[in-house]
N, C-alpha and C positions, 0 to 999 in steps of 0.2 A: 569613448576614447578621447575625444577632444571637447574642451569646454565650449559653452555657448559664446558667441561673439561674431564680429564681422568675418566673412568668409576668407578674406585674404590677410587677416591679422593674426598670424600664427607665430610670430617671432617670440621667443622666450617661453613657449609652452614646454612643459616637462614631458618626458615619455618618448615613445618611439616616433620616428618621423613618418613611417609608413609600414604597411603589412604587405608581404609578397605572397602571391598565390601562384601555383602552377596549374595551368589549364591548357588543354590541347589546342583550342581555337580562341585566341585572344580577341580577335575581332568580334566574334559572336558574343563573348562575355562582356566586352565593352559596350556593344549595342544593347545587351540585356540590362546592364547597369543604367545606361542613359534612358532607356524606356521605362525604368522603374524609379525615376527621381534622382538619379545620380548624374554625373557628367564625365565625359572623357577629357582628360587634362593634357594629353599628348597625342601625337600621331602614333601609329603602329610602326615600330622600328624592327627591322630584320637584323638580328645580331650575327647570325650565321644562317646558311641555307636551312630552312625549316625551323628556325628558332627565332620567334618573335616576342616582343615585349611592348606593353602599353601601360600608361599610368591613368588611373581613373579616380574619381571621388565618389564615395557612396552617399546616399541621401543624408547621412549623419555627419558628412564632411570628413570622414576618414579617408586618407590617401591609400590607394591600392595599387601595387605594382603587380601586373599580371604577366606572367612569362610562360611560354610554351615549353621552356627548358627547365629542368630541375636545377637547383643551386649548384650541384657538383658539375653538371653538364656545362653550365654557363661559365664557371670559373676554370674549367679544364679546357675551354675552347673547343668543345665537341658537340 
């Protein structure tokens, strides 16, 4: 998804900024990603009670937004 190059040199790259995944336990998935060559790029944020989000980077340097809420739940504030 991203071309080879320095890890923090992403300015001007075409295509999507990140992919968003819905996963019930974002902390578990972030730990799984880091244990398998990726890294956690943000802390786990609680958007609403029971609705968490975290940003990670997979081993191929793709940015992943992991949310325990679905898209419609997040934007409907529920």
